[in-house]
C-alpha positions in Angstrom: 11.8 -13.4 -12.7 14.1 -12.4 -9.6 13.9 -11.3 -6.0 13.4 -12.7 -2.8 9.7 -15.0 -3.7 10.9 -16.7 -7.2 9.7 -19.8 -7.6 6.6 -19.0 -5.8 3.1 -19.3 -7.8 0.2 -17.0 -6.6 -2.9 -16.4 -8.1 -4.9 -13.5 -7.8 -8.6 -13.2 -7.9 -9.4 -10.1 -9.4 -10.5 -7.3 -7.2 -9.8 -3.6 -6.5 -7.6 -1.6 -4.2 -6.0 -3.8 -1.1 -6.3 -7.1 -3.1 -3.9 -5.7 -6.4 -1.6 -4.0 -3.6 -0.9 -7.3 -2.5 -0.6 -9.0 -5.5 1.7 -6.1 -6.7 3.9 -6.4 -3.7 4.3 -10.2 -4.1 4.8 -9.8 -7.7 7.5 -6.9 -6.9 9.1 -9.6 -4.9 9.9 -12.1 -7.8 6.8 -14.4 -7.0 4.8 -15.4 -10.4 1.8 -13.9 -9.8 -1.1 -14.8 -12.1 -4.3 -12.5 -11.9 -7.8 -14.2 -12.5 -10.1 -11.9 -14.0 -13.8 -12.3 -14.8 -14.1 -13.6 -18.7 -16.8 -10.7 -18.8 -14.0 -8.1 -18.3 -12.1 -8.9 -21.4 -12.1 -6.5 -24.1 -10.9 -7.0 -27.5 -8.6 -5.0 -29.4 -7.3 -3.6 -26.5 -3.7 -1.5 -27.1 -0.8 -0.5 -24.8 -0.8 -1.7 -21.4 -3.4 -1.0 -18.7 -3.8 2.3 -16.7 -3.7 0.7 -13.6 0.1 0.8 -11.8 -1.0 -1.7 -9.4 -1.8 -4.5 -11.9 2.0 -4.4 -12.8 4.6 -7.6 -12.8 2.0 -10.3 -13.3 0.2 -12.1 -16.2 -4.0 -11.8 -16.8 -6.1 -14.8 -17.8 -9.7 -14.9 -17.6 -12.2 -17.3 -16.6 -15.6 -17.6 -16.2 -16.3 -19.0 -11.9 -19.9 -18.8 -13.0 -19.3 -21.7 -15.3 -18.6 -25.1 -14.4 -15.5 -25.5 -16.4 -14.5 -22.3 -15.2 -14.4 -23.4 -11.6 -13.0 -26.6 -12.7 -10.0 -24.8 -14.3 -9.4 -22.6 -11.4 -9.4 -25.7 -9.2 -6.8 -27.1 -11.3 -4.5 -24.4 -11.1 -5.1 -24.4 -7.1 -3.0 -27.7 -7.6 -0.3 -26.3 -8.8 0.0 -22.8 -6.6 1.4 -21.9 -3.7 -1.0 -19.5 -2.6 -4.0 -17.7 -3.6 -5.5 -14.0 -2.8 -8.8 -12.9 -2.7 -10.9 -9.9 -1.9 -14.5 -10.7 -1.9 -17.0 -10.7 1.0 -17.5 -13.7 3.3 -19.0 -16.4 1.7 -18.5 -15.3 -2.1 -15.8 -17.9 -3.1 -17.7 -20.5 -1.4 -20.8 -20.0 -3.0 -18.8 -19.9 -6.2 -17.3 -23.4 -5.5 -13.7 -22.1 -4.9 -13.6 -21.7 -1.1 -11.1 -22.9 1.4 -12.4 -26.5 1.5 -12.7 -27.1 -1.8 -9.1 -25.3 -2.9 -7.5 -26.9 0.3 -9.2 -30.3 -0.8 -6.9 -30.2 -3.9 -3.7 -28.5 -2.5 -3.4 -29.3 1.1 -0.3 -27.2 1.4 -1.9 -23.9 0.1 -2.1 -21.1 2.1 -5.3 -19.0 1.2 -5.3 -15.5 1.6 -8.5 -13.5 2.3 -8.3 -9.8 2.3 -11.9 -8.2 3.6 -12.3 -4.8 5.5 -14.3 -6.3 8.7 -12.8 -10.1 9.1 -14.2 -13.5 8.0 -16.6 -12.9 11.0 -18.3 -10.3 13.6 -21.3 -8.0 12.8 -20.2 -6.1 10.6 -18.6 -8.8 8.6 -21.3 -8.8 5.6 -22.2 -5.3 5.4 -20.4 -3.3 2.8 -17.5 -0.7 3.8 -14.5 1.4 2.5 -11.4 2.5 3.8 -12.9 5.4 5.5 -15.1 3.3 7.4 -12.9 0.8 8.3 -10.3 3.5 9.9 -12.9 4.8 11.7 -13.4 1.9 13.3 -10.4 1.0 14.5 -9.7 4.1 16.0 -7.4 5.5 13.7 -9.7 8.2 12.2 -10.5 10.0 15.2 -7.0 10.5 15.6 -6.0 12.7 12.1 -6.8 16.1 11.3 -5.9 19.7 13.5 -7.1 21.2 16.7 -10.7 22.3 16.4 -11.5 20.5 12.8 -13.1 17.0 11.8 -11.2 14.5 11.2 -9.4 14.1 8.0 -9.1 10.9 6.2 -5.4 10.8 4.9 -6.1 9.8 1.3 -6.9 5.6 1.6 -3.5 4.7 2.5 -4.0 3.6 6.2 -6.7 1.1 5.7 -6.9 0.1 1.8 -2.9 -0.6 1.8 -1.4 0.1 5.1 -3.6 -1.7 7.1 -5.1 -4.1 4.0 -2.8 -4.8 1.3 0.5 -5.1 2.9 -1.1 -7.2 6.0 -2.4 -9.6 3.6 1.3 -9.9 1.7 2.8 -10.2 5.0 0.4 -12.8 6.1 0.4 -14.6 2.9 4.5 -14.6 3.2 4.4 -15.9 6.5 2.4 -18.1 6.1 4.3 -19.8 2.9 7.2 -19.9 5.3 5.1 -22.0 7.8 3.7 -24.3 5.4 7.3 -25.1 3.9 8.0 -26.3 7.6 4.5 -27.9 8.5 3.3 -29.2 4.8 0.2 -27.9 5.7 -1.6 -25.1 4.3 -3.9 -22.6 6.0 -6.8 -19.5 5.7 -5.0 -16.0 6.3 -7.8 -14.0 7.4 -6.4 -10.3 6.8 -9.5 -7.6 7.9 -8.3 -3.7 7.1 -10.0 -2.8 10.4 -7.1 -5.0 12.3 -4.6 -3.8 10.3 -5.6 -0.4 10.7 -5.9 -0.7 14.7 -2.3 -2.6 14.4 -0.6 0.2 12.8 -2.0 2.3 15.8 0.0 0.6 18.3 2.6 3.0 19.3 -0.1 5.5 20.4 -1.9 2.7 22.2 1.6 2.9 24.2 1.6 6.8 24.6 -2.3 6.7 25.7 -1.0 4.2 28.3 1.7 6.6 29.9 -0.4 9.8 29.3 1.5 10.7 26.3 -1.4 11.2 23.9 -4.7 12.7 24.6 -7.1 11.0 22.6 -10.1 13.7 23.5 -7.7 16.1 21.8 -6.8 16.3 18.2 -4.5 18.2 16.6 -2.7 18.6 20.5 -0.4 16.0 20.8 3.1 15.5 19.5 2.9 13.8 16.3 -0.6 14.9 15.4 0.2 18.7 14.4 0.1 20.0 18.0 3.8 20.9 18.5 5.5 23.8 16.6 8.4 21.7 15.6 6.2 18.7 14.4 4.4 20.3 11.5 4.0 21.6 8.1 4.7 25.3 7.2 3.7 27.4 3.9 6.8 29.4 2.8 6.6 33.4 0.7 6.0 31.3 -2.4 2.7 29.1 -1.4 5.0 25.9 -1.3 5.3 24.0 2.0 8.2 22.5 3.9 7.7 20.0 6.7 9.7 19.9 10.2 10.0 17.3 12.5 12.8 18.3 15.3 11.4 16.4 18.5 14.8 15.7 19.6 16.6 18.3 21.3 19.7 18.4 19.6 17.4 18.8 16.2 15.0 21.3 17.9 18.2 23.7 19.1 19.6 23.4 15.3 16.1 24.4 13.8 16.3 27.3 16.1 19.4 28.1 14.7 18.6 27.6 11.0 15.4 29.7 11.2 17.7 32.5 12.7 15.6 32.4 16.0 18.6 32.1 17.9 21.6 34.3 16.7 19.7 36.0 14.0 17.7 39.6 14.1 14.3 40.7 13.9 13.0 36.8 14.7 11.1 36.1 17.5 12.6 36.2 21.0 14.4 32.8 21.5 13.8 32.6 25.2 10.4 32.2 24.2 11.4 28.8 22.4 13.1 27.4 25.2 10.8 25.1 26.8 10.3 23.0 23.5 7.7 20.4 26.0 5.6 23.1 27.1 2.3 22.2 25.4 0.9 25.0 26.8 2.6 28.0 24.5 2.3 25.4 21.4 0.2 27.4 19.7 1.6 30.6 19.9 5.0 29.5 19.2 3.6 27.7 16.2 2.2 30.6 14.7 5.6 32.8 15.4 7.3 29.8 13.6 4.8 30.0 11.0 5.3 33.8 10.3 9.2 32.9 10.4 8.6 30.5 7.3 6.7 33.1 5.3 9.6 34.9 4.9 11.4 32.6 2.6 10.4 30.8 -0.5 10.8 26.8 -0.2 13.9 27.0 -2.3 15.2 29.0 -0.2 14.7 27.0 2.7 15.9 23.9 0.8 19.4 25.7 0.4 19.5 26.6 4.4 18.5 23.0 5.6 18.8 20.2 3.2 21.0 17.8 4.4 21.1 18.9 7.9 19.7 17.4 11.0 17.1 19.5 11.5 14.5 16.6 10.3 13.4 18.6 7.3 12.3 18.0 4.1 10.0 20.0 1.2 6.5 19.3 0.9 6.7 17.4 -2.6 3.8 16.6 -5.3 4.1 13.2 -6.8 5.6 14.5 -9.6 8.3 16.4 -7.9 8.9 13.9 -5.9 10.0 11.7 -9.1 12.5 14.7 -9.8 14.1 15.1 -6.4 17.8 14.5 -6.5 17.4 12.0 -3.4 14.8 9.8 -5.1 16.6 9.7 -8.6 20.0 8.8 -7.0 17.8 5.9 -5.3 16.0 5.1 -8.2 12.6 5.4 -5.9 10.5 6.0 -8.8 11.3 3.6 -12.1 9.6 4.0 -15.7 7.3 1.0 -16.7 5.8 0.9 -20.1 6.7 4.5 -20.0 4.9 5.1 -17.1 6.5 6.8 -14.0 6.0 4.7 -10.9 7.5 3.8 -7.1 10.1 1.1 -8.0 9.3 -2.2 -5.9 10.7 -2.0 -2.3 12.3 -2.9 -0.1 15.4 -3.4 -1.9 17.9 -6.8 -1.6 21.7 -7.1 -1.3 21.5 -10.4 -3.3 18.1 -11.4 -4.5 17.7 -7.9 -6.6 14.3 -7.3 -8.0 13.7 -6.4 -11.4 11.8 -3.4 -12.7 8.0 -4.9 -13.2 6.4 -5.6 -16.8 3.8 -3.4 -17.9 -0.2 -3.5 -16.4 -1.6 -6.4 -18.1 -5.2 -6.5 -19.7 -7.8 -8.8 -18.9 -7.6 -12.1 -20.2 -4.2 -11.2 -22.2 -2.1 -14.4 -21.1 -4.9 -16.8 -20.7 -3.5 -19.5 -23.5 0.0 -18.9 -22.5 -0.6 -19.1 -18.7 -2.8 -22.3 -18.8 -0.4 -23.9 -21.5 2.9 -23.1 -18.7 0.2 -24.4 -16.0 -0.3 -28.1 -17.8 -3.2 -27.2 -20.0 -2.6 -29.2 -23.4 -4.0 -27.0 -26.4 -7.1 -28.9 -27.1 -8.3 -28.6 -23.7 -7.8 -24.8 -23.9 -9.5 -24.4 -26.9 -12.1 -26.2 -25.6 -12.5 -23.9 -22.7 -12.4 -21.1 -24.5 -15.2 -22.1 -26.9 -17.4 -23.3 -24.2 -16.9 -19.4 -23.1 -15.3 -20.8 -19.2 -12.4 -18.8 -20.8 -11.3 -16.0 -23.1 -8.4 -14.5 -24.3 -8.5 -10.9 -25.6 -7.6 -10.1 -28.7 -4.9 -7.7 -28.0 -2.1 -5.2 -29.7 -0.5 -4.9 -26.6 2.9 -6.2 -26.0 3.2 -9.6 -25.3 4.9 -10.0 -21.5 
C-alpha cells in the first residue's frame, strides 16, 4: 500500500454511514484497514464487487462476535492492530466482550475509535438518531434554508460525513500520532453532534459580531440572503452558482452580466450599495432575471476562468466529466464504477487507486493467515461457525 498511513493496521467493525466513510478515508491514505463483518452477513456465490463505494480499499473478514471463539479471534487481531473503529451505540462493544477495557488490556498502545451520533454519555446517548437529528441538536439545521421556508437538510453530509466520519478519521490519526510518542493508547469519542457543532464555528464568530442573524434564516451573507451569493436558473432550466463577495469580484459580476456597461439591463446604480441588506431581495430578483436570459453553456463561456467566483451547478455524472475535474483526476474508476478519488493529495507519499469494495467474508482465510493464524486454527474457526469465508467469483484483492 502507498500513502502517508502506509504500515498502519486498522480494524473496522462493520457498520453503516460515517463508520465506513472514516474507514474509507483511512484506507485511501494507505492504511491497511480490515473490515470485520458479521458472519451472518456472508453470502455465497457472490459475483463482482460490492456496490457500496465506501467499502473500497480494504479487505473483509467475517466473525461471529456472539461466539466465544469469534470474540477471541477479534482480540487476537487487536494485538496486532494499531487502531480499531466501531459505530455501535454506547455499551454494545462492552457487552460483546470487545470494549475498550478488553482491547486495551490485549494491546495497551491501541487507539479505540468510537463513532456515535450523540456521544458516549449525555441524556441522548442511548437514543436512536440519524444525521437530521444530530445536526438539529448541534444548532446547524436551523440555518439551512431560504427565508420563509422550513429548514432544509443538506443531504446527510454535515452530520454523518463531515461532522461524523471525517471527525473520527481525524481523531484516530491524532491519537495514533500521540500513541507513537507515549506508547499508550486511548479511546476516541467522536460524536456527530459534536462534529456538526464544530463545523458551525465560523458562524458562531459571525454571530458574536452581529454578522449572522440566527433568527432570520435565508437573509444572511452565506445562507442565500445575499444576491451575490446564491444559485440562479438559466434559460435552459440549468443552474449556476455565484459567490462574488469581495468588492472586486462583485464589480466583475456586474460587468460580466452586463449590468455595468450593458444595455437593457437593470440600472447599475441600484447595485452600487453591495452590502445594503434592505436591497438584497429586490436586487436578487433583478439579477435572477438577467441569468434567465442565457443558457448555462452561454454563462460558462462568459464567466468560467474569471474572478467572478462562478461555477456551473453540476450533477454527479456531469461533475465527473467537467474538464477541470478531468484534468485533476478528481474522479476515478474502481472496478468499472466512477467515484471520487482519494483526497487530499501528497507530493511524496502518493496514494494508489483504491481496490474495489469487498463482500462480507471475502478475505477471511487470507487475512487471518497474514495476521498470524495457522491453517489448522483457521479451519477450526470456520468449522465452529466463529468465522466464515464466502465462496465468491468476485476478483480477489
